[in-house]
N, CA, C and O atoms as a Maestro MAE file, in Angstrom:
{
 s_m_m2io_version
 :::
 2.0.0
}

f_m_ct {
 s_m_title
 :::
 protein
 m_atom[296] {
  # First column is atom index #
  i_m_mmod_type
  r_m_x_coord
  r_m_y_coord
  r_m_z_coord
  i_m_residue_number
  s_m_chain_name
  s_m_pdb_residue_name
  s_m_pdb_atom_name
  i_m_atomic_number
  :::
  1 25 1.818 14.605 -166.191 1 A "MET " " N  " 7
  2 3 0.863 14.366 -165.142 1 A "MET " " CA " 6
  3 2 -0.337 13.599 -165.678 1 A "MET " " C  " 6
  4 15 -0.717 12.580 -165.102 1 A "MET " " O  " 8
  5 25 -0.939 14.059 -166.760 2 A "LEU " " N  " 7
  6 3 -2.108 13.383 -167.310 2 A "LEU " " CA " 6
  7 2 -1.740 12.116 -168.070 2 A "LEU " " C  " 6
  8 15 -2.609 11.292 -168.353 2 A "LEU " " O  " 8
  9 25 -0.489 11.953 -168.398 3 A "ARG " " N  " 7
  10 3 -0.067 10.754 -169.122 3 A "ARG " " CA " 6
  11 2 -0.149 9.516 -168.242 3 A "ARG " " C  " 6
  12 15 -0.263 8.402 -168.752 3 A "ARG " " O  " 8
  13 25 -0.093 9.696 -166.941 4 A "ASN " " N  " 7
  14 3 -0.110 8.569 -166.025 4 A "ASN " " CA " 6
  15 2 -1.520 8.109 -165.693 4 A "ASN " " C  " 6
  16 15 -1.684 7.114 -164.987 4 A "ASN " " O  " 8
  17 25 -2.543 8.801 -166.181 5 A "LEU " " N  " 7
  18 3 -3.919 8.422 -165.895 5 A "LEU " " CA " 6
  19 2 -4.370 7.345 -166.872 5 A "LEU " " C  " 6
  20 15 -4.273 7.505 -168.089 5 A "LEU " " O  " 8
  21 25 -4.860 6.256 -166.318 6 A "GLY " " N  " 7
  22 3 -5.386 5.170 -167.142 6 A "GLY " " CA " 6
  23 2 -6.890 5.280 -167.269 6 A "GLY " " C  " 6
  24 15 -7.493 6.225 -166.760 6 A "GLY " " O  " 8
  25 25 -7.499 4.319 -167.944 7 A "PRO " " N  " 7
  26 3 -8.949 4.359 -168.128 7 A "PRO " " CA " 6
  27 2 -9.720 4.270 -166.810 7 A "PRO " " C  " 6
  28 15 -10.771 4.895 -166.669 7 A "PRO " " O  " 8
  29 25 -9.222 3.519 -165.865 8 A "GLY " " N  " 7
  30 3 -9.894 3.408 -164.570 8 A "GLY " " CA " 6
  31 2 -9.928 4.729 -163.827 8 A "GLY " " C  " 6
  32 15 -10.958 5.110 -163.272 8 A "GLY " " O  " 8
  33 25 -8.808 5.422 -163.816 9 A "GLU " " N  " 7
  34 3 -8.746 6.714 -163.137 9 A "GLU " " CA " 6
  35 2 -9.648 7.745 -163.809 9 A "GLU " " C  " 6
  36 15 -10.303 8.540 -163.134 9 A "GLU " " O  " 8
  37 25 -9.679 7.726 -165.146 10 A "LEU " " N  " 7
  38 3 -10.539 8.669 -165.868 10 A "LEU " " CA " 6
  39 2 -12.016 8.407 -165.581 10 A "LEU " " C  " 6
  40 15 -12.801 9.349 -165.467 10 A "LEU " " O  " 8
  41 25 -12.403 7.130 -165.462 11 A "LEU " " N  " 7
  42 3 -13.792 6.808 -165.126 11 A "LEU " " CA " 6
  43 2 -14.152 7.293 -163.728 11 A "LEU " " C  " 6
  44 15 -15.261 7.778 -163.505 11 A "LEU " " O  " 8
  45 25 -13.229 7.165 -162.791 12 A "ILE " " N  " 7
  46 3 -13.477 7.647 -161.427 12 A "ILE " " CA " 6
  47 2 -13.646 9.164 -161.424 12 A "ILE " " C  " 6
  48 15 -14.549 9.687 -160.771 12 A "ILE " " O  " 8
  49 25 -12.783 9.869 -162.148 13 A "ILE " " N  " 7
  50 3 -12.886 11.333 -162.226 13 A "ILE " " CA " 6
  51 2 -14.208 11.735 -162.870 13 A "ILE " " C  " 6
  52 15 -14.859 12.675 -162.412 13 A "ILE " " O  " 8
  53 25 -14.613 11.032 -163.931 14 A "LEU " " N  " 7
  54 3 -15.882 11.324 -164.590 14 A "LEU " " CA " 6
  55 2 -17.058 11.084 -163.647 14 A "LEU " " C  " 6
  56 15 -18.002 11.874 -163.623 14 A "LEU " " O  " 8
  57 25 -17.010 10.006 -162.875 15 A "ALA " " N  " 7
  58 3 -18.087 9.717 -161.922 15 A "ALA " " CA " 6
  59 2 -18.182 10.808 -160.864 15 A "ALA " " C  " 6
  60 15 -19.283 11.213 -160.492 15 A "ALA " " O  " 8
  61 25 -17.053 11.282 -160.381 16 A "ILE " " N  " 7
  62 3 -17.052 12.357 -159.379 16 A "ILE " " CA " 6
  63 2 -17.649 13.631 -159.976 16 A "ILE " " C  " 6
  64 15 -18.429 14.318 -159.316 16 A "ILE " " O  " 8
  65 25 -17.288 13.948 -161.217 17 A "LEU " " N  " 7
  66 3 -17.836 15.140 -161.866 17 A "LEU " " CA " 6
  67 2 -19.347 15.033 -162.054 17 A "LEU " " C  " 6
  68 15 -20.066 16.016 -161.880 17 A "LEU " " O  " 8
  69 25 -19.829 13.845 -162.410 18 A "VAL " " N  " 7
  70 3 -21.273 13.658 -162.586 18 A "VAL " " CA " 6
  71 2 -21.990 13.835 -161.262 18 A "VAL " " C  " 6
  72 15 -23.062 14.437 -161.211 18 A "VAL " " O  " 8
  73 25 -21.406 13.312 -160.184 19 A "VAL " " N  " 7
  74 3 -22.034 13.459 -158.866 19 A "VAL " " CA " 6
  75 2 -22.050 14.924 -158.449 19 A "VAL " " C  " 6
  76 15 -23.050 15.402 -157.915 19 A "VAL " " O  " 8
  77 25 -20.959 15.639 -158.685 20 A "LEU " " N  " 7
  78 3 -20.874 17.032 -158.255 20 A "LEU " " CA " 6
  79 2 -21.767 17.961 -159.077 20 A "LEU " " C  " 6
  80 15 -22.457 18.812 -158.514 20 A "LEU " " O  " 8
  81 25 -21.760 17.808 -160.386 21 A "PHE " " N  " 7
  82 3 -22.426 18.778 -161.246 21 A "PHE " " CA " 6
  83 2 -23.711 18.269 -161.884 21 A "PHE " " C  " 6
  84 15 -24.542 19.077 -162.297 21 A "PHE " " O  " 8
  85 25 -23.895 16.996 -161.975 22 A "GLY " " N  " 7
  86 3 -25.066 16.445 -162.649 22 A "GLY " " CA " 6
  87 2 -24.793 16.236 -164.125 22 A "GLY " " C  " 6
  88 15 -24.005 16.964 -164.730 22 A "GLY " " O  " 8
  89 25 -25.445 15.241 -164.700 23 A "ALA " " N  " 7
  90 3 -25.175 14.869 -166.091 23 A "ALA " " CA " 6
  91 2 -25.615 15.958 -167.067 23 A "ALA " " C  " 6
  92 15 -24.932 16.203 -168.062 23 A "ALA " " O  " 8
  93 25 -26.738 16.611 -166.799 24 A "SER " " N  " 7
  94 3 -27.226 17.619 -167.748 24 A "SER " " CA " 6
  95 2 -26.310 18.834 -167.793 24 A "SER " " C  " 6
  96 15 -26.064 19.385 -168.866 24 A "SER " " O  " 8
  97 25 -25.807 19.254 -166.646 25 A "ARG " " N  " 7
  98 3 -24.907 20.418 -166.640 25 A "ARG " " CA " 6
  99 2 -23.595 20.086 -167.322 25 A "ARG " " C  " 6
  100 15 -23.015 20.939 -167.994 25 A "ARG " " O  " 8
  101 25 -23.111 18.845 -167.160 26 A "LEU " " N  " 7
  102 3 -21.876 18.461 -167.844 26 A "LEU " " CA " 6
  103 2 -22.092 18.412 -169.357 26 A "LEU " " C  " 6
  104 15 -21.200 18.787 -170.119 26 A "LEU " " O  " 8
  105 25 -23.264 17.954 -169.798 27 A "GLY " " N  " 7
  106 3 -23.570 17.947 -171.232 27 A "GLY " " CA " 6
  107 2 -23.627 19.348 -171.805 27 A "GLY " " C  " 6
  108 15 -23.113 19.606 -172.893 27 A "GLY " " O  " 8
  109 25 -24.258 20.255 -171.066 28 A "ASP " " N  " 7
  110 3 -24.319 21.652 -171.510 28 A "ASP " " CA " 6
  111 2 -22.928 22.264 -171.578 28 A "ASP " " C  " 6
  112 15 -22.605 22.998 -172.511 28 A "ASP " " O  " 8
  113 25 -22.114 21.957 -170.583 29 A "LEU " " N  " 7
  114 3 -20.751 22.486 -170.547 29 A "LEU " " CA " 6
  115 2 -19.934 21.944 -171.715 29 A "LEU " " C  " 6
  116 15 -19.185 22.688 -172.347 29 A "LEU " " O  " 8
  117 25 -20.076 20.646 -172.003 30 A "GLY " " N  " 7
  118 3 -19.364 20.055 -173.135 30 A "GLY " " CA " 6
  119 2 -19.774 20.683 -174.454 30 A "GLY " " C  " 6
  120 15 -18.931 20.945 -175.313 30 A "GLY " " O  " 8
  121 25 -21.074 20.927 -174.617 31 A "GLY " " N  " 7
  122 3 -21.551 21.574 -175.843 31 A "GLY " " CA " 6
  123 2 -21.017 22.984 -175.992 31 A "GLY " " C  " 6
  124 15 -20.648 23.403 -177.089 31 A "GLY " " O  " 8
  125 25 -20.977 23.716 -174.889 32 A "ALA " " N  " 7
  126 3 -20.465 25.092 -174.931 32 A "ALA " " CA " 6
  127 2 -18.978 25.109 -175.265 32 A "ALA " " C  " 6
  128 15 -18.515 25.963 -176.022 32 A "ALA " " O  " 8
  129 25 -18.237 24.168 -174.702 33 A "ILE " " N  " 7
  130 3 -16.801 24.094 -174.994 33 A "ILE " " CA " 6
  131 2 -16.588 23.739 -176.465 33 A "ILE " " C  " 6
  132 15 -15.713 24.306 -177.120 33 A "ILE " " O  " 8
  133 25 -17.382 22.807 -176.983 34 A "GLY " " N  " 7
  134 3 -17.271 22.434 -178.394 34 A "GLY " " CA " 6
  135 2 -17.560 23.596 -179.325 34 A "GLY " " C  " 6
  136 15 -16.850 23.791 -180.311 34 A "GLY " " O  " 8
  137 25 -18.601 24.377 -179.021 35 A "ARG " " N  " 7
  138 3 -18.918 25.549 -179.847 35 A "ARG " " CA " 6
  139 2 -17.794 26.577 -179.790 35 A "ARG " " C  " 6
  140 15 -17.449 27.182 -180.805 35 A "ARG " " O  " 8
  141 25 -17.227 26.773 -178.608 36 A "ALA " " N  " 7
  142 3 -16.141 27.747 -178.470 36 A "ALA " " CA " 6
  143 2 -14.920 27.314 -179.269 36 A "ALA " " C  " 6
  144 15 -14.265 28.144 -179.899 36 A "ALA " " O  " 8
  145 25 -14.609 26.022 -179.248 37 A "ILE " " N  " 7
  146 3 -13.455 25.526 -179.996 37 A "ILE " " CA " 6
  147 2 -13.687 25.683 -181.496 37 A "ILE " " C  " 6
  148 15 -12.782 26.098 -182.220 37 A "ILE " " O  " 8
  149 25 -14.892 25.356 -181.971 38 A "ARG " " N  " 7
  150 3 -15.199 25.515 -183.400 38 A "ARG " " CA " 6
  151 2 -15.099 26.974 -183.830 38 A "ARG " " C  " 6
  152 15 -14.556 27.275 -184.892 38 A "ARG " " O  " 8
  153 25 -15.617 27.870 -183.014 39 A "GLU " " N  " 7
  154 3 -15.555 29.293 -183.342 39 A "GLU " " CA " 6
  155 2 -14.111 29.783 -183.372 39 A "GLU " " C  " 6
  156 15 -13.730 30.552 -184.255 39 A "GLU " " O  " 8
  157 25 -13.313 29.337 -182.412 40 A "PHE " " N  " 7
  158 3 -11.907 29.726 -182.369 40 A "PHE " " CA " 6
  159 2 -11.180 29.239 -183.617 40 A "PHE " " C  " 6
  160 15 -10.431 29.998 -184.232 40 A "PHE " " O  " 8
  161 25 -11.393 27.980 -183.996 41 A "ARG " " N  " 7
  162 3 -10.739 27.437 -185.187 41 A "ARG " " CA " 6
  163 2 -11.172 28.185 -186.442 41 A "ARG " " C  " 6
  164 15 -10.350 28.443 -187.321 41 A "ARG " " O  " 8
  165 25 -12.450 28.535 -186.535 42 A "ARG " " N  " 7
  166 3 -12.957 29.275 -187.693 42 A "ARG " " CA " 6
  167 2 -12.277 30.638 -187.791 42 A "ARG " " C  " 6
  168 15 -11.886 31.055 -188.881 42 A "ARG " " O  " 8
  169 25 -12.134 31.331 -186.672 43 A "GLU " " N  " 7
  170 3 -11.486 32.648 -186.678 43 A "GLU " " CA " 6
  171 2 -10.016 32.534 -187.063 43 A "GLU " " C  " 6
  172 15 -9.507 33.368 -187.813 43 A "GLU " " O  " 8
  173 25 -9.326 31.511 -186.556 44 A "VAL " " N  " 7
  174 3 -7.916 31.325 -186.899 44 A "VAL " " CA " 6
  175 2 -7.785 31.040 -188.389 44 A "VAL " " C  " 6
  176 15 -6.901 31.584 -189.051 44 A "VAL " " O  " 8
  177 25 -8.664 30.189 -188.921 45 A "ARG " " N  " 7
  178 3 -8.615 29.852 -190.343 45 A "ARG " " CA " 6
  179 2 -8.887 31.084 -191.200 45 A "ARG " " C  " 6
  180 15 -8.228 31.284 -192.221 45 A "ARG " " O  " 8
  181 25 -9.846 31.910 -190.798 46 A "ASP " " N  " 7
  182 3 -10.164 33.118 -191.558 46 A "ASP " " CA " 6
  183 2 -9.007 34.104 -191.551 46 A "ASP " " C  " 6
  184 15 -8.779 34.786 -192.550 46 A "ASP " " O  " 8
  185 25 -8.291 34.192 -190.476 47 A "ARG " " N  " 7
  186 3 -7.149 35.117 -190.409 47 A "ARG " " CA " 6
  187 2 -5.972 34.609 -191.224 47 A "ARG " " C  " 6
  188 15 -5.193 35.412 -191.737 47 A "ARG " " O  " 8
  189 25 -5.820 33.276 -191.357 48 A "GLU " " N  " 7
  190 3 -4.685 32.724 -192.087 48 A "GLU " " CA " 6
  191 2 -4.871 32.806 -193.592 48 A "GLU " " C  " 6
  192 15 -3.880 32.852 -194.321 48 A "GLU " " O  " 8
  193 25 -6.114 32.827 -194.086 49 A "GLU " " N  " 7
  194 3 -6.356 32.887 -195.520 49 A "GLU " " CA " 6
  195 2 -6.046 34.289 -196.038 49 A "GLU " " C  " 6
  196 15 -6.617 35.266 -195.553 49 A "GLU " " O  " 8
  197 25 -5.145 34.397 -197.019 50 A "PRO " " N  " 7
  198 3 -4.852 35.735 -197.567 50 A "PRO " " CA " 6
  199 2 -6.028 36.220 -198.396 50 A "PRO " " C  " 6
  200 15 -6.763 35.427 -198.985 50 A "PRO " " O  " 8
  201 25 -6.194 37.534 -198.431 51 A "SER " " N  " 7
  202 3 -7.274 38.086 -199.253 51 A "SER " " CA " 6
  203 2 -6.889 37.916 -200.717 51 A "SER " " C  " 6
  204 15 -5.723 38.059 -201.084 51 A "SER " " O  " 8
  205 25 -7.870 37.612 -201.540 52 A "GLU " " N  " 7
  206 3 -7.607 37.316 -202.947 52 A "GLU " " CA " 6
  207 2 -7.677 38.583 -203.792 52 A "GLU " " C  " 6
  208 15 -8.580 39.401 -203.620 52 A "GLU " " O  " 8
  209 25 -6.733 38.741 -204.696 53 A "GLY " " N  " 7
  210 3 -6.780 39.794 -205.694 53 A "GLY " " CA " 6
  211 2 -6.601 41.195 -205.165 53 A "GLY " " C  " 6
  212 15 -6.999 42.145 -205.839 53 A "GLY " " O  " 8
  213 25 -6.032 41.370 -204.013 54 A "GLY " " N  " 7
  214 3 -5.786 42.698 -203.493 54 A "GLY " " CA " 6
  215 2 -7.021 43.409 -203.002 54 A "GLY " " C  " 6
  216 15 -7.031 44.638 -202.937 54 A "GLY " " O  " 8
  217 25 -8.060 42.683 -202.655 55 A "GLU " " N  " 7
  218 3 -9.274 43.317 -202.159 55 A "GLU " " CA " 6
  219 2 -9.049 43.843 -200.754 55 A "GLU " " C  " 6
  220 15 -8.278 43.280 -199.977 55 A "GLU " " O  " 8
  221 25 -9.734 44.928 -200.443 56 A "ASP " " N  " 7
  222 3 -9.640 45.434 -199.082 56 A "ASP " " CA " 6
  223 2 -10.620 44.667 -198.199 56 A "ASP " " C  " 6
  224 15 -11.257 43.723 -198.666 56 A "ASP " " O  " 8
  225 25 -10.751 45.055 -196.933 57 A "GLU " " N  " 7
  226 3 -11.571 44.313 -195.984 57 A "GLU " " CA " 6
  227 2 -13.038 44.302 -196.369 57 A "GLU " " C  " 6
  228 15 -13.751 43.360 -196.022 57 A "GLU " " O  " 8
  229 25 -13.502 45.299 -197.062 58 A "GLY " " N  " 7
  230 3 -14.899 45.359 -197.463 58 A "GLY " " CA " 6
  231 2 -15.203 44.540 -198.707 58 A "GLY " " C  " 6
  232 15 -16.356 44.492 -199.135 58 A "GLY " " O  " 8
  233 25 -14.209 43.898 -199.297 59 A "GLY " " N  " 7
  234 3 -14.414 43.109 -200.495 59 A "GLY " " CA " 6
  235 2 -14.354 43.928 -201.766 59 A "GLY " " C  " 6
  236 15 -14.667 43.421 -202.843 59 A "GLY " " O  " 8
  237 25 -13.955 45.188 -201.661 60 A "ARG " " N  " 7
  238 3 -13.873 46.062 -202.834 60 A "ARG " " CA " 6
  239 2 -12.425 46.146 -203.289 60 A "ARG " " C  " 6
  240 15 -11.493 46.107 -202.487 60 A "ARG " " O  " 8
  241 25 -12.269 46.263 -204.597 61 A "ARG " " N  " 7
  242 3 -10.922 46.455 -205.136 61 A "ARG " " CA " 6
  243 2 -10.636 47.939 -205.266 61 A "ARG " " C  " 6
  244 15 -11.529 48.709 -205.619 61 A "ARG " " O  " 8
  245 25 -9.406 48.356 -204.988 62 A "PRO " " N  " 7
  246 3 -9.073 49.771 -205.193 62 A "PRO " " CA " 6
  247 2 -9.037 50.073 -206.690 62 A "PRO " " C  " 6
  248 15 -8.793 49.168 -207.487 62 A "PRO " " O  " 8
  249 25 -9.273 51.315 -207.087 63 A "PRO " " N  " 7
  250 3 -9.208 51.667 -208.512 63 A "PRO " " CA " 6
  251 2 -7.816 51.382 -209.057 63 A "PRO " " C  " 6
  252 15 -6.831 51.527 -208.333 63 A "PRO " " O  " 8
  253 25 -7.717 50.976 -210.332 64 A "PRO " " N  " 7
  254 3 -6.401 50.673 -210.895 64 A "PRO " " CA " 6
  255 2 -5.507 51.902 -210.883 64 A "PRO " " C  " 6
  256 15 -5.933 52.999 -211.246 64 A "PRO " " O  " 8
  257 25 -4.289 51.712 -210.470 65 A "GLY " " N  " 7
  258 3 -3.321 52.791 -210.442 65 A "GLY " " CA " 6
  259 2 -3.506 53.760 -209.299 65 A "GLY " " C  " 6
  260 15 -2.791 54.759 -209.225 65 A "GLY " " O  " 8
  261 25 -4.433 53.501 -208.414 66 A "ASP " " N  " 7
  262 3 -4.719 54.419 -207.312 66 A "ASP " " CA " 6
  263 2 -3.521 54.549 -206.373 66 A "ASP " " C  " 6
  264 15 -3.215 55.643 -205.898 66 A "ASP " " O  " 8
  265 25 -2.852 53.439 -206.112 67 A "GLU " " N  " 7
  266 3 -1.717 53.505 -205.194 67 A "GLU " " CA " 6
  267 2 -0.492 54.141 -205.845 67 A "GLU " " C  " 6
  268 15 0.443 54.525 -205.142 67 A "GLU " " O  " 8
  269 25 -0.477 54.261 -207.188 68 A "GLN " " N  " 7
  270 3 0.641 54.838 -207.905 68 A "GLN " " CA " 6
  271 2 0.478 56.338 -208.120 68 A "GLN " " C  " 6
  272 15 1.433 57.013 -208.504 68 A "GLN " " O  " 8
  273 25 -0.708 56.864 -207.879 69 A "ARG " " N  " 7
  274 3 -0.997 58.267 -208.141 69 A "ARG " " CA " 6
  275 2 -0.278 59.148 -207.114 69 A "ARG " " C  " 6
  276 15 -0.462 58.958 -205.912 69 A "ARG " " O  " 8
  277 25 0.542 60.115 -207.568 70 A "PRO " " N  " 7
  278 3 1.233 60.991 -206.613 70 A "PRO " " CA " 6
  279 2 0.260 61.967 -205.956 70 A "PRO " " C  " 6
  280 15 -0.743 62.362 -206.551 70 A "PRO " " O  " 8
  281 25 0.566 62.339 -204.751 71 A "GLN " " N  " 7
  282 3 -0.260 63.282 -203.990 71 A "GLN " " CA " 6
  283 2 0.447 64.635 -203.994 71 A "GLN " " C  " 6
  284 15 1.526 64.771 -203.416 71 A "GLN " " O  " 8
  285 25 -0.160 65.650 -204.650 72 A "PHE " " N  " 7
  286 3 0.412 66.987 -204.694 72 A "PHE " " CA " 6
  287 2 -0.456 67.928 -203.884 72 A "PHE " " C  " 6
  288 15 -1.683 67.842 -203.909 72 A "PHE " " O  " 8
  289 25 0.190 68.815 -203.175 73 A "ARG " " N  " 7
  290 3 -0.541 69.844 -202.434 73 A "ARG " " CA " 6
  291 2 -0.301 71.176 -203.113 73 A "ARG " " C  " 6
  292 15 0.832 71.507 -203.462 73 A "ARG " " O  " 8
  293 25 -1.349 71.931 -203.298 74 A "HIS " " N  " 7
  294 3 -1.239 73.239 -203.955 74 A "HIS " " CA " 6
  295 2 -1.304 74.341 -202.947 74 A "HIS " " C  " 6
  296 15 -1.228 75.515 -203.310 74 A "HIS " " O  " 8
  :::
 }
 m_bond[295] {
  # First column is bond index #
  i_m_from
  i_m_to
  i_m_order
  :::
  1 1 2 1
  2 2 3 1
  3 3 4 2
  4 3 5 1
  5 5 6 1
  6 6 7 1
  7 7 8 2
  8 7 9 1
  9 9 10 1
  10 10 11 1
  11 11 12 2
  12 11 13 1
  13 13 14 1
  14 14 15 1
  15 15 16 2
  16 15 17 1
  17 17 18 1
  18 18 19 1
  19 19 20 2
  20 19 21 1
  21 21 22 1
  22 22 23 1
  23 23 24 2
  24 23 25 1
  25 25 26 1
  26 26 27 1
  27 27 28 2
  28 27 29 1
  29 29 30 1
  30 30 31 1
  31 31 32 2
  32 31 33 1
  33 33 34 1
  34 34 35 1
  35 35 36 2
  36 35 37 1
  37 37 38 1
  38 38 39 1
  39 39 40 2
  40 39 41 1
  41 41 42 1
  42 42 43 1
  43 43 44 2
  44 43 45 1
  45 45 46 1
  46 46 47 1
  47 47 48 2
  48 47 49 1
  49 49 50 1
  50 50 51 1
  51 51 52 2
  52 51 53 1
  53 53 54 1
  54 54 55 1
  55 55 56 2
  56 55 57 1
  57 57 58 1
  58 58 59 1
  59 59 60 2
  60 59 61 1
  61 61 62 1
  62 62 63 1
  63 63 64 2
  64 63 65 1
  65 65 66 1
  66 66 67 1
  67 67 68 2
  68 67 69 1
  69 69 70 1
  70 70 71 1
  71 71 72 2
  72 71 73 1
  73 73 74 1
  74 74 75 1
  75 75 76 2
  76 75 77 1
  77 77 78 1
  78 78 79 1
  79 79 80 2
  80 79 81 1
  81 81 82 1
  82 82 83 1
  83 83 84 2
  84 83 85 1
  85 85 86 1
  86 86 87 1
  87 87 88 2
  88 87 89 1
  89 89 90 1
  90 90 91 1
  91 91 92 2
  92 91 93 1
  93 93 94 1
  94 94 95 1
  95 95 96 2
  96 95 97 1
  97 97 98 1
  98 98 99 1
  99 99 100 2
  100 99 101 1
  101 101 102 1
  102 102 103 1
  103 103 104 2
  104 103 105 1
  105 105 106 1
  106 106 107 1
  107 107 108 2
  108 107 109 1
  109 109 110 1
  110 110 111 1
  111 111 112 2
  112 111 113 1
  113 113 114 1
  114 114 115 1
  115 115 116 2
  116 115 117 1
  117 117 118 1
  118 118 119 1
  119 119 120 2
  120 119 121 1
  121 121 122 1
  122 122 123 1
  123 123 124 2
  124 123 125 1
  125 125 126 1
  126 126 127 1
  127 127 128 2
  128 127 129 1
  129 129 130 1
  130 130 131 1
  131 131 132 2
  132 131 133 1
  133 133 134 1
  134 134 135 1
  135 135 136 2
  136 135 137 1
  137 137 138 1
  138 138 139 1
  139 139 140 2
  140 139 141 1
  141 141 142 1
  142 142 143 1
  143 143 144 2
  144 143 145 1
  145 145 146 1
  146 146 147 1
  147 147 148 2
  148 147 149 1
  149 149 150 1
  150 150 151 1
  151 151 152 2
  152 151 153 1
  153 153 154 1
  154 154 155 1
  155 155 156 2
  156 155 157 1
  157 157 158 1
  158 158 159 1
  159 159 160 2
  160 159 161 1
  161 161 162 1
  162 162 163 1
  163 163 164 2
  164 163 165 1
  165 165 166 1
  166 166 167 1
  167 167 168 2
  168 167 169 1
  169 169 170 1
  170 170 171 1
  171 171 172 2
  172 171 173 1
  173 173 174 1
  174 174 175 1
  175 175 176 2
  176 175 177 1
  177 177 178 1
  178 178 179 1
  179 179 180 2
  180 179 181 1
  181 181 182 1
  182 182 183 1
  183 183 184 2
  184 183 185 1
  185 185 186 1
  186 186 187 1
  187 187 188 2
  188 187 189 1
  189 189 190 1
  190 190 191 1
  191 191 192 2
  192 191 193 1
  193 193 194 1
  194 194 195 1
  195 195 196 2
  196 195 197 1
  197 197 198 1
  198 198 199 1
  199 199 200 2
  200 199 201 1
  201 201 202 1
  202 202 203 1
  203 203 204 2
  204 203 205 1
  205 205 206 1
  206 206 207 1
  207 207 208 2
  208 207 209 1
  209 209 210 1
  210 210 211 1
  211 211 212 2
  212 211 213 1
  213 213 214 1
  214 214 215 1
  215 215 216 2
  216 215 217 1
  217 217 218 1
  218 218 219 1
  219 219 220 2
  220 219 221 1
  221 221 222 1
  222 222 223 1
  223 223 224 2
  224 223 225 1
  225 225 226 1
  226 226 227 1
  227 227 228 2
  228 227 229 1
  229 229 230 1
  230 230 231 1
  231 231 232 2
  232 231 233 1
  233 233 234 1
  234 234 235 1
  235 235 236 2
  236 235 237 1
  237 237 238 1
  238 238 239 1
  239 239 240 2
  240 239 241 1
  241 241 242 1
  242 242 243 1
  243 243 244 2
  244 243 245 1
  245 245 246 1
  246 246 247 1
  247 247 248 2
  248 247 249 1
  249 249 250 1
  250 250 251 1
  251 251 252 2
  252 251 253 1
  253 253 254 1
  254 254 255 1
  255 255 256 2
  256 255 257 1
  257 257 258 1
  258 258 259 1
  259 259 260 2
  260 259 261 1
  261 261 262 1
  262 262 263 1
  263 263 264 2
  264 263 265 1
  265 265 266 1
  266 266 267 1
  267 267 268 2
  268 267 269 1
  269 269 270 1
  270 270 271 1
  271 271 272 2
  272 271 273 1
  273 273 274 1
  274 274 275 1
  275 275 276 2
  276 275 277 1
  277 277 278 1
  278 278 279 1
  279 279 280 2
  280 279 281 1
  281 281 282 1
  282 282 283 1
  283 283 284 2
  284 283 285 1
  285 285 286 1
  286 286 287 1
  287 287 288 2
  288 287 289 1
  289 289 290 1
  290 290 291 1
  291 291 292 2
  292 291 293 1
  293 293 294 1
  294 294 295 1
  295 295 296 2
  :::
 }
}
């Protein structure tokens, strides 16, 4: 659907949007969308990076051999 739109059609749509909403509101909306996209990309990138050296979420390393220690109940 959007592949069939040429530069002339896009200019007409942009002109209609400016008339309906005003240039300042469209600028504010564009800035808000840009910030949201940057934040989304940052969160995706942070989730994809593996934690280094076996650190937990707080950035602390577990004591050596802690996961190997057996749990006995008396």
